[in-house]
C-alpha positions as CSV (number, residue, x, y, z in Angstrom):
1,X,143.6,169.8,293.8
2,X,140.7,169.3,291.4
3,X,137.4,171.2,292.1
4,X,134.5,169.4,293.7
5,X,131.4,168.3,291.8
6,X,129.4,171.3,292.9
7,X,132.2,173.7,291.8
8,X,132.2,172.0,288.4
9,X,128.5,172.5,288.0
10,X,128.8,176.2,289.0
11,X,131.6,176.7,286.4
12,X,129.4,175.1,283.7
13,X,126.3,177.1,284.7
14,X,128.5,180.3,284.5
15,X,129.2,179.6,280.8
16,X,125.6,178.5,280.0
17,X,124.0,181.6,281.6
18,X,121.3,183.8,280.0
19,X,121.7,185.1,276.4
20,X,121.2,188.7,277.6
21,X,124.4,190.7,277.6
22,X,125.7,190.7,281.2
23,X,128.8,192.7,282.2
24,X,130.6,190.9,285.1
25,X,133.3,192.8,287.0
26,X,133.6,195.5,284.4
27,X,136.4,197.0,286.5
28,X,138.9,194.6,285.0
29,X,141.1,195.8,282.1
30,X,139.8,193.4,279.5
31,X,137.0,190.9,278.8
32,X,135.7,188.4,276.2
33,X,132.2,188.7,274.9
34,X,130.4,185.6,273.5
35,X,129.1,186.9,270.2
36,X,126.3,184.3,270.2
37,X,124.9,185.0,273.7
38,X,126.3,188.5,274.5
39,X,127.8,187.3,277.8
40,X,130.9,189.2,279.1
41,X,133.7,187.1,280.6
42,X,136.4,189.1,282.5
43,X,140.1,188.3,281.9
44,X,142.2,187.9,285.0
45,X,145.6,189.7,284.7
46,X,147.3,187.8,287.5
47,X,147.0,184.3,286.0
48,X,146.9,182.6,282.6
49,X,143.5,182.7,281.0
50,X,142.7,179.3,279.5
51,X,140.0,178.4,277.0
52,X,139.3,174.7,276.6
53,X,137.3,171.6,277.4
54,X,138.9,170.9,280.8
55,X,136.8,171.8,283.9
56,X,139.7,173.9,285.2
57,X,139.7,176.2,282.2
58,X,138.7,179.9,282.6
59,X,136.1,179.4,279.8
60,X,134.7,175.8,279.4
61,X,133.6,174.8,275.9
62,X,132.1,171.3,275.5
63,X,132.3,171.0,271.7
64,X,134.0,167.8,270.5
65,X,136.6,169.8,268.4
66,X,137.8,171.8,271.4
67,X,141.0,170.5,273.1
68,X,141.3,170.3,276.9
69,X,143.7,173.2,276.8
70,X,142.9,174.9,273.5
71,X,144.3,178.4,273.8
72,X,145.5,180.9,276.4
73,X,145.4,184.7,276.9
74,X,148.3,186.3,279.0
75,X,148.8,189.8,280.3
76,X,152.4,191.1,280.0
77,X,153.8,194.6,279.9
78,X,150.3,196.2,279.8
79,X,149.4,194.1,276.7
80,X,147.3,191.0,276.1
81,X,148.7,188.1,274.1
82,X,146.8,185.1,272.6
83,X,148.5,181.8,271.7
84,X,147.3,178.4,270.5
85,X,148.2,175.5,272.8
86,X,148.7,172.9,270.0
87,X,145.0,172.3,269.7
88,X,143.6,169.8,267.2
89,X,141.2,172.1,265.3
90,X,143.2,175.4,265.7
91,X,142.4,178.9,267.0
92,X,141.4,181.7,264.6
93,X,142.1,185.4,265.1
94,X,140.1,187.6,262.8
95,X,139.3,184.5,260.6
96,X,143.1,183.7,260.3
97,X,144.4,180.5,261.9
98,X,147.2,181.0,264.5
99,X,150.3,178.8,264.4
100,X,150.3,176.2,267.2
101,X,154.1,176.3,267.5
102,X,155.5,179.8,267.6
103,X,152.8,182.4,267.0
104,X,152.1,184.6,270.0
105,X,149.9,187.4,268.8
106,X,149.0,190.7,270.6
107,X,145.3,191.3,271.1
108,X,143.7,194.6,270.2
109,X,140.4,196.0,271.1
110,X,137.7,194.5,268.9
111,X,139.7,191.4,267.8
112,X,137.6,188.3,267.1
113,X,138.8,184.9,268.5
114,X,137.1,182.0,266.7
115,X,136.9,178.2,267.1
116,X,135.6,175.7,264.7
117,X,136.0,172.4,262.9
118,X,137.6,171.9,259.4
119,X,138.1,175.7,259.0
120,X,134.4,176.4,259.7
121,X,134.1,178.8,262.7
122,X,131.1,178.0,264.9
123,X,132.0,179.9,268.2
124,X,133.3,183.4,268.3
125,X,134.5,185.7,271.2
126,X,135.1,189.4,270.9
127,X,138.1,190.9,272.8
128,X,137.3,194.3,274.4
129,X,139.3,196.7,276.6
130,X,137.1,198.1,279.2
131,X,139.2,201.2,279.9
132,X,138.6,202.6,276.3
133,X,135.4,204.7,276.3
134,X,133.2,204.6,273.2
135,X,133.6,208.4,272.7
136,X,137.4,208.2,272.6
137,X,137.7,205.0,270.5
138,X,139.9,205.4,267.5
139,X,139.1,203.7,264.2
140,X,140.5,200.2,264.1
141,X,143.3,199.5,261.6
142,X,142.4,196.1,260.0
143,X,145.0,196.4,257.3
144,X,148.5,195.9,258.6
145,X,150.2,197.0,255.4
146,X,148.5,200.4,255.3
147,X,146.5,199.7,252.2
148,X,143.2,200.9,253.7
149,X,141.9,202.2,257.0
150,X,138.4,201.1,257.9
151,X,136.2,201.3,261.0
152,X,134.1,198.3,262.0
153,X,131.0,199.8,260.4
154,X,132.8,200.3,257.2
155,X,134.1,196.8,257.2
156,X,130.6,195.4,257.8
157,X,129.3,197.6,254.9
158,X,132.1,196.4,252.7
159,X,131.3,192.7,253.5
160,X,127.6,193.3,252.8
161,X,128.5,194.9,249.5
162,X,130.8,192.0,248.6
163,X,128.0,189.6,249.4
164,X,125.6,191.5,247.1
165,X,128.2,191.3,244.3
166,X,128.6,187.6,244.8
167,X,124.8,187.1,244.7
168,X,124.6,189.2,241.5
169,X,127.3,187.1,239.9
170,X,125.6,183.9,240.8
171,X,122.3,185.2,239.3
172,X,124.2,186.1,236.1
173,X,125.8,182.7,235.9
174,X,122.5,181.0,236.6
175,X,120.9,183.0,233.7
176,X,123.7,182.1,231.3
177,X,123.6,178.4,232.2
178,X,119.8,178.3,231.8
179,X,120.0,180.0,228.4
180,X,122.7,177.5,227.4
181,X,120.6,174.5,228.4
182,X,117.6,175.9,226.5
183,X,119.7,176.4,223.4
184,X,121.0,172.8,223.6
185,X,117.5,171.4,224.1
186,X,116.3,173.3,221.0
187,X,119.2,172.0,218.9
188,X,118.5,168.4,220.1
189,X,114.9,168.8,219.2
190,X,115.8,170.0,215.7
191,X,118.2,167.1,215.2
192,X,115.4,164.7,216.2
193,X,113.0,166.4,213.7
194,X,115.6,166.2,210.9
195,X,116.2,162.5,211.6
196,X,112.4,161.8,211.4
197,X,112.2,163.8,208.1
198,X,115.1,161.8,206.6
199,X,113.5,158.5,207.6
200,X,110.2,159.6,206.1
201,X,111.8,160.6,202.8
202,X,113.6,157.3,202.5
203,X,110.4,155.3,203.1
204,X,108.6,157.4,200.5
205,X,111.4,156.9,198.0
206,X,111.2,153.1,198.4
207,X,107.4,153.2,197.8
208,X,107.9,155.4,194.7
209,X,110.4,152.9,193.3
210,X,108.0,150.0,193.8
211,X,105.1,151.9,192.3
212,X,107.2,152.9,189.3
213,X,108.2,149.3,188.6
214,X,104.6,148.2,189.1
215,X,103.4,150.8,186.5
216,X,106.0,149.7,183.9
217,X,105.1,146.0,184.1
218,X,101.7,146.2,182.3
219,X,103.3,148.2,179.5
220,X,106.1,145.7,179.1
221,X,103.6,142.8,179.2
222,X,101.4,144.3,176.5
223,X,104.4,144.9,174.3
224,X,105.6,141.3,174.6
225,X,102.2,139.9,173.9
226,X,101.8,142.1,170.8
227,X,105.1,141.0,169.4
228,X,104.2,137.4,170.2
229,X,101.0,137.4,168.1
230,X,102.4,139.5,165.3
231,X,105.3,137.3,164.4
232,X,104.6,134.3,162.2
233,X,106.9,131.8,164.0
234,X,105.5,131.5,167.5
235,X,108.2,129.1,168.8
236,X,111.1,131.2,167.5
237,X,109.4,134.3,169.0
238,X,109.0,132.5,172.3
239,X,112.7,131.7,172.4
240,X,113.6,135.3,171.6
241,X,111.2,136.6,174.2
242,X,112.5,134.1,176.7
243,X,116.1,135.1,175.9
244,X,115.4,138.8,176.1
245,X,113.3,138.2,179.2
246,X,116.2,136.5,181.0
247,X,118.6,139.3,179.9
248,X,116.4,142.0,181.3
249,X,115.3,140.3,184.5
250,X,118.3,138.4,185.7
251,X,120.1,138.8,189.0
252,X,123.5,140.5,188.8
253,X,124.9,138.2,191.5
254,X,123.9,134.7,190.3
255,X,123.3,135.7,186.6
256,X,120.0,133.9,186.6
257,X,116.4,134.8,186.5
258,X,115.2,136.7,189.5
259,X,113.7,134.6,192.3
260,X,111.8,136.5,195.0
261,X,112.8,139.9,193.6
262,X,114.1,142.3,196.2
263,X,114.6,146.1,195.5
264,X,117.3,148.1,197.3
265,X,117.3,151.8,198.1
266,X,119.5,152.4,195.0
267,X,116.8,150.9,192.7
268,X,118.8,147.8,191.8
269,X,117.0,144.4,192.0
270,X,118.4,141.0,193.1
271,X,117.3,137.6,194.3
272,X,116.3,137.7,197.9
273,X,118.7,134.9,198.9
274,X,121.6,136.3,196.9
275,X,121.3,139.8,198.4
276,X,120.8,138.4,201.9
277,X,123.9,136.3,201.5
278,X,125.9,139.3,200.3
279,X,124.7,141.5,203.1
280,X,126.4,139.1,205.6
281,X,129.8,140.0,204.1
282,X,129.4,143.4,202.5
283,X,127.3,146.5,203.3
284,X,127.1,148.0,199.8
285,X,125.3,147.3,196.5
286,X,127.3,145.1,194.2
287,X,126.4,147.3,191.2
288,X,126.7,150.9,192.4
289,X,128.4,150.3,195.7
290,X,125.8,152.4,197.6
291,X,125.4,151.5,201.3
292,X,122.4,149.4,202.2
293,X,119.6,151.3,203.9
294,X,116.5,149.3,203.3
295,X,115.1,146.5,201.1
296,X,111.6,146.0,199.6
297,X,110.0,142.9,198.1
298,X,108.4,143.3,194.7
299,X,105.6,140.7,194.6
300,X,104.2,142.1,191.3
301,X,107.5,141.4,189.5
302,X,107.6,137.8,190.8
303,X,104.1,137.2,189.5
304,X,105.0,138.7,186.2
305,X,108.1,136.4,185.9
306,X,106.1,133.3,186.7
307,X,103.4,134.3,184.2
308,X,105.9,134.8,181.4
309,X,107.6,131.5,182.2
310,X,104.2,129.8,181.8
311,X,103.7,131.6,178.4
312,X,107.2,131.0,177.0
313,X,107.7,127.6,178.6
314,X,110.9,128.5,180.4
315,X,112.2,126.6,183.4
316,X,110.9,127.7,186.7
317,X,113.3,128.7,189.5
318,X,112.6,128.3,193.2
319,X,114.5,129.3,196.4
320,X,116.1,125.9,196.4
321,X,118.0,126.7,193.2
322,X,119.6,129.7,194.8
323,X,120.9,127.9,197.8
324,X,124.3,126.1,197.4
325,X,124.1,122.3,197.1
326,X,124.8,120.6,200.3
327,X,126.6,117.2,200.2
328,X,124.7,114.3,201.7
329,X,125.7,113.3,205.2
330,X,128.0,110.3,205.4
331,X,126.8,107.5,207.6
332,X,129.2,106.0,209.9
333,X,128.6,102.4,210.8
334,X,129.2,101.5,214.4
335,X,131.4,98.5,215.0
336,X,130.1,95.9,217.3
337,X,132.2,95.2,220.4
338,X,133.4,91.7,220.6
339,X,132.1,89.8,223.5
């Protein structure tokens, strides 16, 4: 027969009572203490002690991960035994999960019975034997294999010490990681500075090449003019100058006089259209095979070539001469449809 509504409320209120430690019926042999609230719950020796979500349980727990009949405590042969009743989230004894099929474990004074979800314990009860006085208590053996014998206080001190060691290790790891990040940032900054320096040097080198050629042009111009006036045969001199002029200032790609002279980073000069056309297929200088980095137009050299062509009477070149000849389009006559 199920308990009435009033009895159900009394059972719930009994579990949700004050957080002060209360000892109810301390004449019983054993009891459970809620670690969170300090409430003492006596264990009946005559019947099975059930912990679960069902209202008929000895200890009612309303958490969603608690089964209706989660675990039980039985008294047999002057001993208390705990077993998991095939619960969904499991029962933990001293932070170790009990087997839900065959594990029936004897309880000892001071054992901790825990409940939680996904191996995270959120509710804990401490099993105590009331007939053991505090003066006559023997140190609890936590290690079943005899490796070490510790009292509860020693275990707590050991846990605190372990936590301090973990915190210290985390601080050391944090310091190492922070130093590593700082080092990587410094290296990255140095790489960026080096890249900017290289770019600046390349730009300066290009300007130096243009300036050098600009400075050499007046000297060459004066030399040619002097030779032109000193020789008695002006026309022959003009032809020689024009021939030498074409040999010195011709494009290595089209073998003609430079048109819109363009200087590469390797100091070689070509026609603008010739070098642009080559850059579409190749990425290196046709003379020294150096990789293309930058190009610069030399307007002074173009003006000098035009001026000397005017003096010597040579044929002028334009950008149209560099481009390949394009065949004229063929017109297709449309046939008229017969009506």
